[in-house]
N, C-alpha and C positions, 0 to 999 in steps of 0.2 A: 621345652617349661622342663624341667630335672627340680626333686622331690628329695630334700633328706628330714625324714622320719625315724622314729623307734630315740630319739634325746628327749633330755629336759633341755631347756635354754636358760640360759643368762644373758637376755640383751640388753641390759645396760641402757634400755631406753626409761627409764625413770630415776628417781634421786636413789630409788636400793640398789637392785639387779638385775630386777626388770622377770624375775623368772617365770616359765611358764611350764611343769611339768605336760612333760607326755605333747612334748610340741613337735614343731613341724614347718620350715620352713621350705619356699618355692620359688627354683628363681631360675629366672630368663637373662639372656643377653651376656649374662654377669655380677645381672644386680638384681638383689631379693625383689622379688614379686611380691608375696602371700607370705606373714608371718604368721602362729596361729597354735590354739590346741590342734593335735595332728587327727582329732576325731574329725574336723570340719576342713582340712584339708585339702584341695582341689586334687582334680585325679591327674596321675604320670603315669607315665610306660619307662618315662626316666628316674630310677627310682635309687638314692643313697641309703640305707637302712643301716641306722645303728642298732648296738647293744647296749641303754639305757644312756651310756655313756651323756656327759653334759655339752656341748655345744658353749661355744662361748663367737663372740664379735673375733678375727684375727687377731691380736695379739701385737702390740705396736710396743719398739722400745723408740722412744725418742730422743734420744740424747749419747751417744756413743763417737768415739775416737777410734774409729775397729780397723782402720788402715792407717799400718805402720810397721817397723822392723825394729825386732831383737825384744828385749826385756830389761826390768831393772830393778829381777830380784835382788840383787848386793848393796841400793840404795834400801831396802827393802831393813835389811839386815841394818844398813848402820840406823834406821831411822829406831827398830826394836832397839842399839843400842841409849839412843838418846839425842839422835839427833831429828833436828824438827824438819818441817819437807819446806818450808821459809827459806831454813840454812842449806841444806842439799841444793835446793836450787840457785840459791846466789853465787853457791858456788862452783856450778856450772855445771851442774849437776842435774837430776828435774825431766823438765823438758826441752830441756838442751842438752841434755843425754838422748833420748830418743828422736832428736831434729839431726845429730853424723849418725845415726844406724840407718835413717828415713832417706837424707838423701845421697847415703851411698849404696841406697840398695833399688835396684833400674824399677817397671814397671812391671814383670813377669817375677821379678822376687816380693815386689809385696802382693799383691795377688796370690799367690801364693801362702805366704804367711796369713793374709788375711783371710782368703777361704773359709779355713777351719771354723776360726772366731763365728761367722755369719754361719755355717752349718748347722753348730751349735744351739747357734738360735731361733735356727729352723726349725730345731729335731724338738724345741720344750712351744711350738704353738704360736711364731714369731711371725709375722706377712709385713707387717710396716718394718723400718730401720731408720734413719739417719745416720747419719757416716758425715765427719766433720775433719775438714785441711787442717793442717796447724803445724802441723809437725815435717816440714817441709821450710816452714818460713823462709823461704826464698822461690823467683818466680816459680822457673821449671817444675820445682819439686810441688810448690804448693800444685799447679796442677794435672803432676802425678794423678800424688793421692786420690783428688778427684776424678780422673779418670777412669782413676785402677776400684775406685767407686759404683762410680756407673756402671763398667764390665762386670763389675759383681752380683748388678739388679738383670744381667743380661745373659749368666750363669745359674738364677736359682731363680724359680717362682718365688719371686718378694719385691715386692713397693721398696725402690731407696727412692729415699732421699736426700741430695746432696750440699751441702755448708761449709761458703768457707770463711776460713778463721785462719786466717793470714796475722793476724791480732793477739794470736796465742800468745806470743811472748817475745825478747827484744832479741832478734838476734846477733851474736857472737858481735860479728861484722860490723854492725850499727850501734853499737857500746854509746855513741857522743855521739851518735848522729837519728837523736831518735824521731827524730819531725822528721827527718830525709825516709825512713821506713814507717813509718805513717802514711808518706806522700803517697812512698811506691806503690802501698794495699790501694791507699783509695784510685788513684789516678794512672795504674797499671796493670794490677793482679787487679786486682778485684773487676774490669771490664771485660780484659780478655778472657777468664771465669765467663760472668753471664755474653758473651760472645758466642763464649764457645759451646755455650749451654750443658755449661759443667757442674751449676755452681743455683742452685735452689732460693737457699738465704744466706744470710750474712749471721757471722758471730766476731762478739768479742767478745776475751777473756778484761775485763776493768777490774782493779787490784790491784793493791801496793805495790807488787812482785809484776805486775804487764804493766796496762795502760790505762792511760785517766783517764774520765768523765771525757776532758776537753779531747782527747785523740779518738777516742769512742764519737763522739759526734761528729771528728771531721769524716770518719769510714762507715756512720749511718748515715752521714748523710751520703757519699756518694753513693751507697746501696741505690738508695730512695733516687736517685736518679738514672737506676740500670735497672727501675722498676724488681728491688727483689728485697724483700720484706726479711727483719733482721730481730734480734735474740739476743741474750747478751748473759755470758758468763755474772751474777752479780752475787755480790757483799761475801765472797764464801766465807775468807781470812781477814776482813775488818767490813765495818761500817764505811764505804764509802757516796751512801747513795743510788746507789746502782741500781734498786728495785724503781726507784723515783725516775730515775734515768732512762729506766723498762720502758716506763706508763709514757714517760713523755712524749715517746721517739714512736710509740704505740706497736711497741719490742709483739711480736708471739707469745717468746714466753722468758721468762725470767729465769735462771738454773742455779738452782746449792743454796744461795739464799740461807744459811747459817743465820749469820749479823744483819740483816736486814732490818733498817727502824721503822719503828707501826708507819708512819705515815709515808713510806716509801709502797709497803702493800695495801695499806687504805687506795694511795695512786694505779699500784697494781688493777686492784679489785674493780675502782672509774672505768681503768682502761682496756679491760677483757685480757689484760694477759693471761696468761697462765704459771701457775709458782710450776717447776720441776723440780723434786724434790731427786735425791742421789746419795740415798741409804751406801751405796758402798764406799764411796769416799771418806763420809762423815766413822764409818763403820773403818777402813783401815788407814786415815789420819787419829785416830779415837781422840775423836773430837767430842768437847765436852758442852757446846755451846750448838745447841740445836735450833733444826727451821720452828718455828714459832708458828704450830699448829693448829695452835688453837685459837689464837688471834685469825690465821687465815680460814676457819673454820665459819670463827663466825663472821669473820666481810664478804662470805658466799664468794671468799677466792677460789678458780679449777685449779684442782691441786694432782700433776701427770705425776711417775714413775720412770726412774728408767737405770736402765746401769752404772752410765757414764763411762763404759768402758773401755780407759788406759792402761796401758806398762807399767803410770807410775802410780797416783795416789786412790785409784780404782781397777785392780788389776779381775773386775768382775767379768765371766763368759754366759753368766745366766740369771734372764732376763723371771725366771721363776724365785729364787732364791728372793730377790728384789724386795718381792710379795713378804715374807715372815718380817726380814729389816723395815720396813715402814711398821710394820703393823708394833712392833716389839722396841726398836728403837724412835720411832717418831710419832706413836702415839695414832694412827692412820684406822681405821674398821674396816674393816673384810670387805667393805661394799666401796669406800672411798678407794684403796686400794689395789681392786679391781678397776674400778674403775679409770682409777691414777693405770693404768698400761692398757685400756681403750678408751674411751670414749671422750675423757680428757688430754690421754697422748695425741691422740686425730688434733684437737684444737692445737694442743701445742706446736703442729708442724703444718694448723690453719689448713687440715685435713680435714672438711662437710661433709664428707662421701665415702665416710668409714667411722670403723669405734661404737657402732651399735649392731644388730640386729635390728632391721627397720626394715623396709620398704624403699624402695629407690636407692640401697646403697647400695654399696655392695661387697658382694659376696664374700667374702671374706671370713672364714672360722676357723676355729681352731677345737679339736674336739679332744675329751682328758676322761681318762676312766677312774671316778670319782664319786663318792656319794653323795656329796654336795661340794657346792663353790667355798666354801668358809677352809676346806683342806689346804687348796691352790698359798693360803696362808697360811695354817697351818706343820706345814713339812718343810722338812731344813733338806736340803739336797736330793728331795725326788724329783723326777718328773714323770706328770702322768696322762703327754699324751699320746698321743696316739693315732696323729693327722691330723693334715690341715687340708684345706679350702684356698683355691685362691682365686677369686674370676670369676668364682663357682666351681671348678677343678678340682675334682685332686690333687694333692702335690704332694 
């Protein structure tokens, strides 16, 4: 048994932050065996001794597009000059621009570009990260993205959850054959990804510039046949009833939700679908319509927070930066924001073995040299993380 002592704990094990000052955690076999005050801790010879730091559950970035090639800085300049995200996308830019770069990149090139992005998250205390495909938009390129995501999890001390997002945009070679592409995803790409163990879950971008609700349902049905849970990019650019659709399919999460209808949010609350809030996208796109956080709170919806790290609408490489953005832009409280990158982020990925410091859960922790947890939501561009513990081992 190993004991972590000399820390203050923010366990996230209640509806606040679950604070235990002068706390300790005992770990055995990669799991948490005991949590409490240091004065009551069991005797252990193997001790990790803190210096008055705060110990939080390992942070979880539950929505990223981390594996891709190239960047879209030129499009950022276009948007600053007045072009909209939709205008750029319809002119062949946006996702399709990254598609071309990603298709042209080898697996080794993708790995080399993606590792520094992952390392930046790990330096902030992230111990679990979700990584989507969706920039290949053809069978081999999509599977290549997912293989790279799996390799990242082998090269670093981090849990990687992979998501098949082949229905991210319609590739140009299928511009006049939408049904054929949806069929390709549902009947070929998705089954191969499932058979090869490359996909843990399935996502679709359902919006007016992406896929319809009927097309989404066809892909979700295929996911269900292969035993894969689903999630949805929902109601970001327009209200297409995505929140209600996600709830109807029992989705783990519906993400974005800037324009979700009240009845859709209520359906999510009834279904237990997590709302994943992505403040970097709203910030980058200069959104004036924001997620209805007050309504979500009143409904008891669990709200997660993630980077949405991608080269276009959310070039965000810091999960810690999402905390002050979520609080200042979206109106989350400190407790809501911190639960959003721990406990509720775990729920958004269907992971019930992490996200809190509680007996029986994975011993994933992040150490921070701060005076109080609110500092993580207060400072902009500051990283006070002093280390991580992954499955009970210092990382």
